[in-house]
Gaussian input, Z-matrix of N, CA and C with variables (Angstrom, degrees):
# hf/3-21g

backbone

0 1
 N
 C     1     B1
 C     2     B2     1     A1
 N     3     B3     2     A2     1     D1
 C     4     B4     3     A3     2     D2
 C     5     B5     4     A4     3     D3
 N     6     B6     5     A5     4     D4
 C     7     B7     6     A6     5     D5
 C     8     B8     7     A7     6     D6
 N     9     B9     8     A8     7     D7
 C    10    B10     9     A9     8     D8
 C    11    B11    10    A10     9     D9
 N    12    B12    11    A11    10    D10
 C    13    B13    12    A12    11    D11
 C    14    B14    13    A13    12    D12
 N    15    B15    14    A14    13    D13
 C    16    B16    15    A15    14    D14
 C    17    B17    16    A16    15    D15
 N    18    B18    17    A17    16    D16
 C    19    B19    18    A18    17    D17
 C    20    B20    19    A19    18    D18
 N    21    B21    20    A20    19    D19
 C    22    B22    21    A21    20    D20
 C    23    B23    22    A22    21    D21
 N    24    B24    23    A23    22    D22
 C    25    B25    24    A24    23    D23
 C    26    B26    25    A25    24    D24
 N    27    B27    26    A26    25    D25
 C    28    B28    27    A27    26    D26
 C    29    B29    28    A28    27    D27
 N    30    B30    29    A29    28    D28
 C    31    B31    30    A30    29    D29
 C    32    B32    31    A31    30    D30
 N    33    B33    32    A32    31    D31
 C    34    B34    33    A33    32    D32
 C    35    B35    34    A34    33    D33
 N    36    B36    35    A35    34    D34
 C    37    B37    36    A36    35    D35
 C    38    B38    37    A37    36    D36
 N    39    B39    38    A38    37    D37
 C    40    B40    39    A39    38    D38
 C    41    B41    40    A40    39    D39
 N    42    B42    41    A41    40    D40
 C    43    B43    42    A42    41    D41
 C    44    B44    43    A43    42    D42
 N    45    B45    44    A44    43    D43
 C    46    B46    45    A45    44    D44
 C    47    B47    46    A46    45    D45
 N    48    B48    47    A47    46    D46
 C    49    B49    48    A48    47    D47
 C    50    B50    49    A49    48    D48
 N    51    B51    50    A50    49    D49
 C    52    B52    51    A51    50    D50
 C    53    B53    52    A52    51    D51
 N    54    B54    53    A53    52    D52
 C    55    B55    54    A54    53    D53
 C    56    B56    55    A55    54    D54
 N    57    B57    56    A56    55    D55
 C    58    B58    57    A57    56    D56
 C    59    B59    58    A58    57    D57
 N    60    B60    59    A59    58    D58
 C    61    B61    60    A60    59    D59
 C    62    B62    61    A61    60    D60
 N    63    B63    62    A62    61    D61
 C    64    B64    63    A63    62    D62
 C    65    B65    64    A64    63    D63
 N    66    B66    65    A65    64    D64
 C    67    B67    66    A66    65    D65
 C    68    B68    67    A67    66    D66
 N    69    B69    68    A68    67    D67
 C    70    B70    69    A69    68    D68
 C    71    B71    70    A70    69    D69
 N    72    B72    71    A71    70    D70
 C    73    B73    72    A72    71    D71
 C    74    B74    73    A73    72    D72
 N    75    B75    74    A74    73    D73
 C    76    B76    75    A75    74    D74
 C    77    B77    76    A76    75    D75
 N    78    B78    77    A77    76    D76
 C    79    B79    78    A78    77    D77
 C    80    B80    79    A79    78    D78
 N    81    B81    80    A80    79    D79
 C    82    B82    81    A81    80    D80
 C    83    B83    82    A82    81    D81
 N    84    B84    83    A83    82    D82
 C    85    B85    84    A84    83    D83
 C    86    B86    85    A85    84    D84
 N    87    B87    86    A86    85    D85
 C    88    B88    87    A87    86    D86
 C    89    B89    88    A88    87    D87
 N    90    B90    89    A89    88    D88
 C    91    B91    90    A90    89    D89
 C    92    B92    91    A91    90    D90
 N    93    B93    92    A92    91    D91
 C    94    B94    93    A93    92    D92
 C    95    B95    94    A94    93    D93
 N    96    B96    95    A95    94    D94
 C    97    B97    96    A96    95    D95
 C    98    B98    97    A97    96    D96
 N    99    B99    98    A98    97    D97
 C   100   B100    99    A99    98    D98
 C   101   B101   100   A100    99    D99
 N   102   B102   101   A101   100   D100
 C   103   B103   102   A102   101   D101
 C   104   B104   103   A103   102   D102
 N   105   B105   104   A104   103   D103
 C   106   B106   105   A105   104   D104
 C   107   B107   106   A106   105   D105
 N   108   B108   107   A107   106   D106
 C   109   B109   108   A108   107   D107
 C   110   B110   109   A109   108   D108
 N   111   B111   110   A110   109   D109
 C   112   B112   111   A111   110   D110
 C   113   B113   112   A112   111   D111
 N   114   B114   113   A113   112   D112
 C   115   B115   114   A114   113   D113
 C   116   B116   115   A115   114   D114
 N   117   B117   116   A116   115   D115
 C   118   B118   117   A117   116   D116
 C   119   B119   118   A118   117   D117
 N   120   B120   119   A119   118   D118
 C   121   B121   120   A120   119   D119
 C   122   B122   121   A121   120   D120
 N   123   B123   122   A122   121   D121
 C   124   B124   123   A123   122   D122
 C   125   B125   124   A124   123   D123
 N   126   B126   125   A125   124   D124
 C   127   B127   126   A126   125   D125
 C   128   B128   127   A127   126   D126
 N   129   B129   128   A128   127   D127
 C   130   B130   129   A129   128   D128
 C   131   B131   130   A130   129   D129
 N   132   B132   131   A131   130   D130
 C   133   B133   132   A132   131   D131
 C   134   B134   133   A133   132   D132
 N   135   B135   134   A134   133   D133
 C   136   B136   135   A135   134   D134
 C   137   B137   136   A136   135   D135
 N   138   B138   137   A137   136   D136
 C   139   B139   138   A138   137   D137
 C   140   B140   139   A139   138   D138
 N   141   B141   140   A140   139   D139
 C   142   B142   141   A141   140   D140
 C   143   B143   142   A142   141   D141
 N   144   B144   143   A143   142   D142
 C   145   B145   144   A144   143   D143
 C   146   B146   145   A145   144   D144
 N   147   B147   146   A146   145   D145
 C   148   B148   147   A147   146   D146
 C   149   B149   148   A148   147   D147
 N   150   B150   149   A149   148   D148
 C   151   B151   150   A150   149   D149
 C   152   B152   151   A151   150   D150
 N   153   B153   152   A152   151   D151
 C   154   B154   153   A153   152   D152
 C   155   B155   154   A154   153   D153
 N   156   B156   155   A155   154   D154
 C   157   B157   156   A156   155   D155
 C   158   B158   157   A157   156   D156
 N   159   B159   158   A158   157   D157
 C   160   B160   159   A159   158   D158
 C   161   B161   160   A160   159   D159
 N   162   B162   161   A161   160   D160
 C   163   B163   162   A162   161   D161
 C   164   B164   163   A163   162   D162
 N   165   B165   164   A164   163   D163
 C   166   B166   165   A165   164   D164
 C   167   B167   166   A166   165   D165
 N   168   B168   167   A167   166   D166
 C   169   B169   168   A168   167   D167
 C   170   B170   169   A169   168   D168
 N   171   B171   170   A170   169   D169
 C   172   B172   171   A171   170   D170
 C   173   B173   172   A172   171   D171
 N   174   B174   173   A173   172   D172
 C   175   B175   174   A174   173   D173
 C   176   B176   175   A175   174   D174
 N   177   B177   176   A176   175   D175
 C   178   B178   177   A177   176   D176
 C   179   B179   178   A178   177   D177
 N   180   B180   179   A179   178   D178
 C   181   B181   180   A180   179   D179
 C   182   B182   181   A181   180   D180
 N   183   B183   182   A182   181   D181
 C   184   B184   183   A183   182   D182
 C   185   B185   184   A184   183   D183
 N   186   B186   185   A185   184   D184
 C   187   B187   186   A186   185   D185
 C   188   B188   187   A187   186   D186
 N   189   B189   188   A188   187   D187
 C   190   B190   189   A189   188   D188
 C   191   B191   190   A190   189   D189
 N   192   B192   191   A191   190   D190
 C   193   B193   192   A192   191   D191
 C   194   B194   193   A193   192   D192
 N   195   B195   194   A194   193   D193
 C   196   B196   195   A195   194   D194
 C   197   B197   196   A196   195   D195
 N   198   B198   197   A197   196   D196
 C   199   B199   198   A198   197   D197
 C   200   B200   199   A199   198   D198
 N   201   B201   200   A200   199   D199
 C   202   B202   201   A201   200   D200
 C   203   B203   202   A202   201   D201

   B1=1.4524
   B2=1.5243
   B3=1.3100
   B4=1.4588
   B5=1.5169
   B6=1.3249
   B7=1.4679
   B8=1.5294
   B9=1.3064
   B10=1.4629
   B11=1.5223
   B12=1.3074
   B13=1.4566
   B14=1.5195
   B15=1.3190
   B16=1.4554
   B17=1.5223
   B18=1.3035
   B19=1.4644
   B20=1.5203
   B21=1.3108
   B22=1.4514
   B23=1.5185
   B24=1.3154
   B25=1.4604
   B26=1.5145
   B27=1.3186
   B28=1.4527
   B29=1.5169
   B30=1.3026
   B31=1.4615
   B32=1.5321
   B33=1.3421
   B34=1.4603
   B35=1.5335
   B36=1.3196
   B37=1.4673
   B38=1.5248
   B39=1.3227
   B40=1.4604
   B41=1.5328
   B42=1.3184
   B43=1.4626
   B44=1.5248
   B45=1.3148
   B46=1.4567
   B47=1.5252
   B48=1.3350
   B49=1.4643
   B50=1.5269
   B51=1.3333
   B52=1.4659
   B53=1.5251
   B54=1.3237
   B55=1.4677
   B56=1.5369
   B57=1.3093
   B58=1.4700
   B59=1.5298
   B60=1.3265
   B61=1.4679
   B62=1.5216
   B63=1.3311
   B64=1.4710
   B65=1.5222
   B66=1.3056
   B67=1.4662
   B68=1.5292
   B69=1.3362
   B70=1.4596
   B71=1.5272
   B72=1.3248
   B73=1.4761
   B74=1.5231
   B75=1.3132
   B76=1.4609
   B77=1.5372
   B78=1.3087
   B79=1.4690
   B80=1.5233
   B81=1.3213
   B82=1.4659
   B83=1.5297
   B84=1.3127
   B85=1.4710
   B86=1.5226
   B87=1.3236
   B88=1.4716
   B89=1.5224
   B90=1.3220
   B91=1.4709
   B92=1.5283
   B93=1.3201
   B94=1.4631
   B95=1.5161
   B96=1.3286
   B97=1.4611
   B98=1.5248
   B99=1.3274
   B100=1.4689
   B101=1.5251
   B102=1.3429
   B103=1.4649
   B104=1.5283
   B105=1.3220
   B106=1.4680
   B107=1.5322
   B108=1.3284
   B109=1.4612
   B110=1.5258
   B111=1.3348
   B112=1.4685
   B113=1.5277
   B114=1.3316
   B115=1.4664
   B116=1.5262
   B117=1.3220
   B118=1.4598
   B119=1.5306
   B120=1.3093
   B121=1.4620
   B122=1.5175
   B123=1.3020
   B124=1.4638
   B125=1.5314
   B126=1.3205
   B127=1.4677
   B128=1.5380
   B129=1.3294
   B130=1.4682
   B131=1.5313
   B132=1.3204
   B133=1.4670
   B134=1.5280
   B135=1.3245
   B136=1.4685
   B137=1.5295
   B138=1.3239
   B139=1.4628
   B140=1.5249
   B141=1.3052
   B142=1.4713
   B143=1.5209
   B144=1.3081
   B145=1.4692
   B146=1.5248
   B147=1.3204
   B148=1.4612
   B149=1.5315
   B150=1.3286
   B151=1.4686
   B152=1.5295
   B153=1.3122
   B154=1.4619
   B155=1.5287
   B156=1.3325
   B157=1.4698
   B158=1.5274
   B159=1.3269
   B160=1.4652
   B161=1.5255
   B162=1.3394
   B163=1.4649
   B164=1.5276
   B165=1.3201
   B166=1.4613
   B167=1.5275
   B168=1.3347
   B169=1.4604
   B170=1.5291
   B171=1.3161
   B172=1.4648
   B173=1.5250
   B174=1.3190
   B175=1.4608
   B176=1.5271
   B177=1.3385
   B178=1.4596
   B179=1.5188
   B180=1.3227
   B181=1.4658
   B182=1.5255
   B183=1.3196
   B184=1.4633
   B185=1.5264
   B186=1.3185
   B187=1.4603
   B188=1.5329
   B189=1.3263
   B190=1.4657
   B191=1.5236
   B192=1.3346
   B193=1.4705
   B194=1.5232
   B195=1.3064
   B196=1.4571
   B197=1.5326
   B198=1.3079
   B199=1.4583
   B200=1.5239
   B201=1.3295
   B202=1.4641
   B203=1.5079
   A1=109.03
   A2=116.31
   A3=122.08
   A4=110.15
   A5=117.27
   A6=118.97
   A7=110.19
   A8=116.15
   A9=120.81
   A10=111.73
   A11=116.46
   A12=120.75
   A13=108.72
   A14=115.79
   A15=121.48
   A16=108.43
   A17=115.72
   A18=121.31
   A19=107.65
   A20=115.94
   A21=122.51
   A22=107.81
   A23=116.36
   A24=118.81
   A25=109.39
   A26=115.18
   A27=122.16
   A28=106.69
   A29=116.89
   A30=121.21
   A31=111.14
   A32=116.69
   A33=122.15
   A34=109.64
   A35=116.32
   A36=121.60
   A37=112.33
   A38=116.93
   A39=120.18
   A40=111.15
   A41=116.66
   A42=120.85
   A43=110.64
   A44=117.10
   A45=121.01
   A46=110.37
   A47=117.30
   A48=120.09
   A49=110.82
   A50=117.46
   A51=120.32
   A52=110.21
   A53=117.15
   A54=120.65
   A55=110.80
   A56=116.67
   A57=121.08
   A58=110.25
   A59=116.74
   A60=120.08
   A61=111.41
   A62=117.35
   A63=119.84
   A64=109.46
   A65=116.44
   A66=121.38
   A67=111.44
   A68=116.91
   A69=121.07
   A70=114.35
   A71=118.10
   A72=121.58
   A73=112.06
   A74=118.08
   A75=120.23
   A76=112.12
   A77=118.38
   A78=120.46
   A79=111.96
   A80=116.61
   A81=120.70
   A82=110.90
   A83=117.07
   A84=120.78
   A85=109.63
   A86=116.68
   A87=120.81
   A88=110.48
   A89=117.63
   A90=121.29
   A91=111.02
   A92=116.79
   A93=120.40
   A94=112.44
   A95=116.74
   A96=119.82
   A97=111.32
   A98=117.23
   A99=120.65
   A100=110.28
   A101=115.91
   A102=119.72
   A103=110.40
   A104=116.22
   A105=119.49
   A106=110.94
   A107=116.83
   A108=120.04
   A109=110.79
   A110=116.71
   A111=119.38
   A112=112.18
   A113=116.96
   A114=121.50
   A115=112.81
   A116=116.77
   A117=120.70
   A118=113.10
   A119=113.81
   A120=123.88
   A121=105.79
   A122=115.88
   A123=119.71
   A124=109.99
   A125=116.68
   A126=121.64
   A127=110.98
   A128=116.74
   A129=120.04
   A130=110.72
   A131=116.76
   A132=120.61
   A133=110.37
   A134=116.62
   A135=119.84
   A136=112.31
   A137=117.51
   A138=119.91
   A139=110.49
   A140=116.36
   A141=120.89
   A142=110.19
   A143=116.65
   A144=121.24
   A145=111.26
   A146=117.33
   A147=121.77
   A148=113.81
   A149=116.76
   A150=121.01
   A151=111.24
   A152=115.14
   A153=121.88
   A154=106.69
   A155=117.67
   A156=120.13
   A157=111.42
   A158=115.92
   A159=120.66
   A160=112.82
   A161=117.22
   A162=120.33
   A163=109.89
   A164=116.10
   A165=120.72
   A166=112.28
   A167=117.55
   A168=120.71
   A169=110.16
   A170=116.87
   A171=120.26
   A172=110.42
   A173=117.55
   A174=121.34
   A175=110.50
   A176=117.07
   A177=120.96
   A178=111.37
   A179=116.92
   A180=120.93
   A181=110.14
   A182=116.17
   A183=120.78
   A184=111.29
   A185=117.21
   A186=122.00
   A187=110.35
   A188=116.43
   A189=120.20
   A190=110.78
   A191=116.81
   A192=120.37
   A193=111.78
   A194=116.61
   A195=120.32
   A196=112.71
   A197=117.61
   A198=120.77
   A199=113.74
   A200=116.97
   A201=120.38
   A202=111.55
   D1=125.85
   D2=180.00
   D3=-86.14
   D4=142.22
   D5=176.64
   D6=-68.31
   D7=148.46
   D8=178.76
   D9=-80.52
   D10=-22.86
   D11=-177.65
   D12=-145.41
   D13=145.65
   D14=176.62
   D15=-138.43
   D16=152.89
   D17=178.31
   D18=-116.93
   D19=125.23
   D20=177.97
   D21=-103.77
   D22=128.29
   D23=177.83
   D24=-144.90
   D25=154.82
   D26=177.05
   D27=-163.51
   D28=153.60
   D29=178.21
   D30=-72.45
   D31=-20.63
   D32=-178.52
   D33=-87.26
   D34=103.02
   D35=-179.14
   D36=-60.80
   D37=-34.27
   D38=-179.16
   D39=-66.70
   D40=-36.81
   D41=177.55
   D42=-65.19
   D43=-44.11
   D44=178.31
   D45=-63.93
   D46=-42.76
   D47=177.17
   D48=-59.90
   D49=-42.75
   D50=179.41
   D51=-60.29
   D52=-43.21
   D53=178.34
   D54=-60.63
   D55=-47.17
   D56=-178.56
   D57=-62.60
   D58=-43.63
   D59=-178.53
   D60=-66.99
   D61=-38.12
   D62=176.19
   D63=-62.09
   D64=-43.83
   D65=-179.66
   D66=-62.27
   D67=-41.21
   D68=-173.65
   D69=-93.88
   D70=-26.08
   D71=-170.28
   D72=-139.16
   D73=44.30
   D74=-173.41
   D75=-57.38
   D76=-37.63
   D77=179.63
   D78=-62.17
   D79=-42.54
   D80=178.62
   D81=-68.49
   D82=-35.51
   D83=176.60
   D84=-62.23
   D85=-47.37
   D86=-179.98
   D87=-61.06
   D88=-44.40
   D89=178.91
   D90=-61.98
   D91=-44.62
   D92=-180.00
   D93=-64.00
   D94=-40.32
   D95=178.57
   D96=-69.15
   D97=-34.77
   D98=175.68
   D99=-64.09
   D100=-39.40
   D101=177.06
   D102=-61.59
   D103=-46.58
   D104=178.46
   D105=-61.29
   D106=-40.56
   D107=-179.86
   D108=-61.41
   D109=-40.97
   D110=-178.55
   D111=-70.03
   D112=-25.33
   D113=-179.07
   D114=-99.34
   D115=-1.93
   D116=-169.93
   D117=-55.87
   D118=128.26
   D119=173.22
   D120=-164.98
   D121=171.05
   D122=177.57
   D123=-60.27
   D124=-42.98
   D125=-179.82
   D126=-63.64
   D127=-45.21
   D128=-179.80
   D129=-63.06
   D130=-40.81
   D131=178.86
   D132=-57.74
   D133=-49.50
   D134=-177.92
   D135=-69.14
   D136=-34.27
   D137=175.52
   D138=-64.37
   D139=-42.35
   D140=178.65
   D141=-65.08
   D142=-42.52
   D143=-179.78
   D144=-61.32
   D145=-36.86
   D146=-177.49
   D147=-85.38
   D148=-14.62
   D149=-176.21
   D150=-73.08
   D151=151.95
   D152=173.47
   D153=-101.01
   D154=115.33
   D155=-178.19
   D156=-62.83
   D157=145.25
   D158=-178.06
   D159=-81.16
   D160=-20.05
   D161=179.06
   D162=-157.22
   D163=178.25
   D164=-175.98
   D165=-67.88
   D166=-32.09
   D167=178.17
   D168=-65.03
   D169=-48.69
   D170=178.54
   D171=-62.87
   D172=-38.21
   D173=178.09
   D174=-60.54
   D175=-41.56
   D176=179.35
   D177=-66.67
   D178=-43.52
   D179=178.96
   D180=-60.38
   D181=-47.33
   D182=179.43
   D183=-63.01
   D184=-41.87
   D185=179.51
   D186=-57.76
   D187=-47.78
   D188=-179.26
   D189=-66.53
   D190=-45.21
   D191=179.61
   D192=-58.51
   D193=-46.37
   D194=-175.48
   D195=-68.88
   D196=-18.70
   D197=-178.29
   D198=-106.91
   D199=-1.00
   D200=-178.32
   D201=-82.93

């Protein structure tokens, strides 16, 4: 029997945001990660790491890219 409701929690707010964004905006996540893949280099990685995301979607994309 599957539960009807579950609660996801973690101390890492960025991880929770990534989960929420994947759930709500998977197409945009895939597009953003494809963009990062096409630009991937040591320089791009560090630029992304130092950047301040403009919104929660970009923050989630960057979070996943930087940890992949």
